C-alpha positions in Angstrom: 17.8 -0.1 57.1 21.5 -1.1 57.7 20.3 -4.8 58.3 18.4 -4.6 54.9 21.4 -3.1 52.9 23.9 -5.5 54.4 21.7 -8.6 53.8 21.0 -7.6 50.2 24.6 -6.8 49.3 25.7 -10.2 50.6 22.9 -11.8 48.3 24.2 -9.7 45.4 27.6 -11.0 45.7 26.5 -14.4 45.6 23.9 -13.9 42.7 25.6 -15.3 39.5 24.2 -15.2 36.0 23.2 -18.7 36.3 21.1 -17.9 39.3 19.5 -14.9 37.5 18.7 -17.0 34.4 17.1 -19.9 36.5 14.9 -17.5 38.6 13.3 -15.7 35.6 13.0 -19.3 33.7 11.2 -20.6 36.8 8.6 -18.0 36.5 8.1 -18.5 32.8 7.9 -22.3 32.6 8.1 -23.7 36.1 10.9 -26.3 35.1 14.1 -25.3 33.6 17.7 -26.4 33.3 18.6 -25.1 36.6 15.7 -27.2 38.1 17.3 -30.2 36.5 20.8 -29.4 38.0 19.3 -28.9 41.5 17.4 -32.3 41.2 20.6 -34.0 39.9 22.8 -32.6 42.6 20.5 -32.4 45.7 17.1 -31.3 46.5 15.4 -27.9 45.5 15.6 -25.7 48.5 12.6 -23.6 49.5 10.9 -21.9 52.4 7.4 -20.7 53.4 8.0 -17.0 54.5 5.0 -16.1 56.6 3.6 -14.8 59.9 1.2 -16.4 62.3 -2.5 -17.2 61.7 -1.9 -17.2 57.6 -2.8 -20.9 57.0 0.8 -21.7 56.9 0.4 -25.2 58.8 -2.4 -26.1 56.3 -0.1 -25.1 53.4 2.9 -27.0 54.8 0.6 -30.2 55.5 -0.5 -30.0 52.0 3.0 -29.6 50.4 4.0 -32.6 52.5 1.4 -34.7 50.9 3.0 -34.1 47.5 5.2 -37.3 46.9 8.1 -35.2 45.6 8.1 -32.7 48.4 9.3 -32.9 51.9 7.9 -30.0 53.9 8.0 -29.6 57.6 7.2 -26.7 60.3 9.5 -24.1 61.9 12.8 -25.9 62.2 14.2 -22.7 63.5 12.0 -23.1 66.5 13.4 -26.6 67.2 10.9 -28.6 64.9 12.5 -31.9 63.9 12.5 -32.9 60.2 9.2 -34.5 60.6 6.4 -32.2 61.9 5.3 -32.4 65.4 2.6 -30.2 67.3 4.3 -27.1 68.8 4.6 -27.1 72.7 1.7 -25.3 74.6 0.9 -24.7 78.2 2.8 -23.0 81.0 6.2 -24.8 80.2 6.0 -24.1 76.4 8.9 -21.7 76.2 11.2 -24.2 78.2 10.1 -27.1 75.8 10.9 -24.8 72.8 14.3 -23.9 74.1 14.9 -27.6 74.8 14.0 -28.7 71.2 16.1 -25.8 69.8 19.1 -27.2 71.8 18.4 -30.7 70.8 18.0 -30.2 67.2 21.0 -27.7 66.7 18.6 -24.8 65.8 20.7 -22.7 68.0 23.2 -22.8 65.1 21.1 -21.8 62.2 23.6 -22.4 59.4 24.3 -25.8 60.7 20.7 -26.7 61.2 19.6 -25.4 57.6 22.4 -27.2 56.0 21.6 -30.3 57.8 17.9 -30.1 56.8 18.5 -29.4 53.2 21.1 -32.2 52.8 19.0 -35.0 54.1 16.5 -37.2 52.4 15.4 -38.0 48.8 12.6 -35.6 48.1 13.1 -33.4 45.1 12.1 -30.4 47.2 12.8 -29.8 50.8 10.8 -26.9 52.4 10.1 -25.5 55.9 8.4 -22.5 57.6 10.0 -19.3 58.3 8.2 -16.6 60.4 8.9 -13.2 59.8 10.1 -12.5 63.5 12.7 -15.3 63.0 14.7 -13.4 60.7 15.9 -11.2 63.5 17.8 -13.9 65.1 21.6 -14.0 64.7 22.8 -15.4 61.4 19.3 -16.6 60.2 18.7 -13.7 57.9 22.4 -13.7 56.6 22.1 -17.4 55.7 18.7 -17.3 53.9 19.3 -14.2 52.0 22.9 -15.1 50.9 21.5 -18.3 49.4 19.8 -17.0 46.3 19.1 -20.6 45.4 16.5 -20.8 48.0 12.9 -20.6 46.5 10.6 -18.2 48.7 6.8 -18.8 49.0 5.6 -15.7 50.4 2.4 -16.7 52.3 0.1 -13.6 53.5 -3.3 -12.9 54.6 -5.1 -10.2 52.5 -7.4 -9.5 55.5 -5.1 -8.0 58.0 -8.0 -7.5 60.6 -9.0 -11.1 60.5 -5.3 -12.2 61.0 -5.1 -9.8 64.1 -8.2 -11.1 65.7 -7.1 -14.6 64.9 -3.8 -13.9 66.8 -5.7 -12.6 69.7 -8.0 -15.7 69.7 -5.0 -18.0 69.5 -3.9 -16.9 73.0 -7.3 -18.0 74.5 -7.3 -21.4 72.8 -5.5 -24.6 74.1 -5.0 -25.8 70.6 -3.6 -24.0 67.5 -5.0 -26.2 64.8 -8.0 -28.7 64.6 -9.0 -31.6 62.5 -12.9 -31.1 63.4 -15.4 -28.7 64.7 -14.4 -26.7 67.9 -16.3 -24.5 70.3 -16.3 -20.7 69.4 -14.3 -18.3 71.2 -15.2 -14.8 71.8 -12.9 -11.6 72.5 -12.7 -7.9 72.9 -10.8 -6.2 70.4 -9.3 -2.8 70.9 -9.7 -0.8 67.6 -6.6 1.5 68.0 -4.4 -1.6 68.7 -5.9 -3.4 65.8 -5.1 -0.6 63.3 -1.6 -0.4 64.8 -1.1 -4.1 64.4 -2.4 -4.1 60.7 0.0 -1.1 59.9 3.0 -3.2 61.5 2.0 -6.4 59.6 1.9 -4.5 56.3 5.1 -3.0 56.8 6.8 -6.1 57.9 5.6 -7.9 54.7 7.0 -5.1 52.6 10.4 -5.3 54.5 10.6 -9.0 54.0 9.7 -8.8 50.3 12.7 -6.3 49.9 15.1 -8.5 51.7 14.4 -11.4 49.3 14.2 -9.3 46.1 17.0 -11.4 44.6 15.4 -14.9 45.3 12.9 -16.7 42.9 9.7 -16.0 44.9 6.0 -16.4 44.5 3.0 -14.8 46.5 0.3 -17.0 48.0 -2.6 -15.7 50.0 -4.6 -17.4 52.8 -7.7 -16.5 51.0 -6.4 -18.7 48.0 -5.7 -21.9 50.1 -8.8 -23.7 50.9 -10.9 -25.9 49.1 -12.2 -27.9 52.1 -9.4 -30.3 53.1 -7.8 -29.8 49.7 -5.4 -27.1 48.4 -7.2 -25.1 45.8 -6.0 -26.6 42.4 -5.0 -23.1 40.9 -2.9 -22.5 43.8 -1.5 -26.0 43.9 -0.5 -25.9 40.2 1.2 -22.7 40.6 3.2 -23.8 43.5 4.3 -27.1 41.6 5.4 -25.3 38.7 7.3 -22.7 40.9 8.9 -25.6 42.6 9.6 -27.5 39.6 7.7 -30.7 40.4 4.8 -32.5 38.6 1.3 -31.2 39.4 -0.5 -33.3 42.0 -3.4 -32.9 44.4 -2.5 -31.8 47.8 -4.5 -32.0 51.0 -4.4 -31.6 54.8 -6.5 -32.9 57.7 -6.7 -29.3 59.3 -9.8 -27.4 59.1 -10.6 -23.7 59.9 -10.8 -22.8 63.6 -12.8 -19.6 63.6 -16.2 -18.6 62.2 -16.4 -16.6 58.9 -18.0 -13.5 60.4 -16.1 -11.2 62.9 -19.5 -10.6 64.3 -19.3 -14.3 65.7 -15.9 -13.6 67.3 -15.8 -10.1 68.5 -17.9 -9.0 71.5 -17.5 -5.2 70.7 -17.8 -5.6 66.8 -19.7 -2.4 66.4 -17.0 -0.4 68.2 -14.2 -2.2 66.3 -16.0 -1.5 62.9 -16.4 2.1 63.6 -12.8 2.6 64.3 -11.5 0.5 61.6 -14.1 2.3 59.0 -12.3 5.6 59.6 -8.9 4.0 58.8 -7.1 3.1 55.6 -8.1 -0.5 56.5 -11.9 0.0 56.1 -12.1 -2.4 53.1 -11.1 -5.2 55.6 -14.5 -5.2 57.2 -16.2 -6.1 53.8 -13.7 -8.6 53.1 -13.9 -9.9 56.8 -17.4 -11.2 56.2 -16.5 -13.0 53.0 -13.5 -15.1 54.3 
């Protein structure tokens, strides 16, 4: 809680009447005087704040397809300004640390200022995972810069997010551009419920941290129209970022089947445990998404 109070007090000191006016006008119209000033003196700064297996790579690729938006991956994990696949395999941690050292991501304020000051796009955006906020100086920088617009991406079905995280550990690839072979897994019901509680608490915590920022919520369930970002979601994001409405698409396709029954070997056991928790509605939703 001390972290939350400290970060928000820093943000409060930096929030001027101009910031506040710009934030509310953005929600009302999508494009305002503050947007014009940002575009005149530098790119609009934005982040996708999310957790794993929420469709963030699909969303980032879609935003990158917009002619006025430069969007990339997890630059705090050493991603360069142009997205490249994250390292996999037994040496992935070494490769990640090497990228962090090479790009300067071990100095977050330096790396973020470097990223935001480059290029000609009207908007510059990258992905921030919830767990990356625990790194020294990352949270302080992001929370204290109230001009950064926050796209909060989450997955309504926390059960499917948990199962997808487990499946990710068994796959050799994180994303695909075509059909892939199904993977099966056993899911511990108690651990699944605990993971969903943690995910929900983490989202609420991050929401409070960025309470003084212009922010909008987007869900995994509102992203996909085949390879295209759903038009209603796309227009909302364009308005929020102050850019022209433009179709956006990605080459990425969904990895996992629609139904948990086609992924979980002990589905009946899992369903029985979850049905007796506060997450019972996730079972019905899981069969639809």
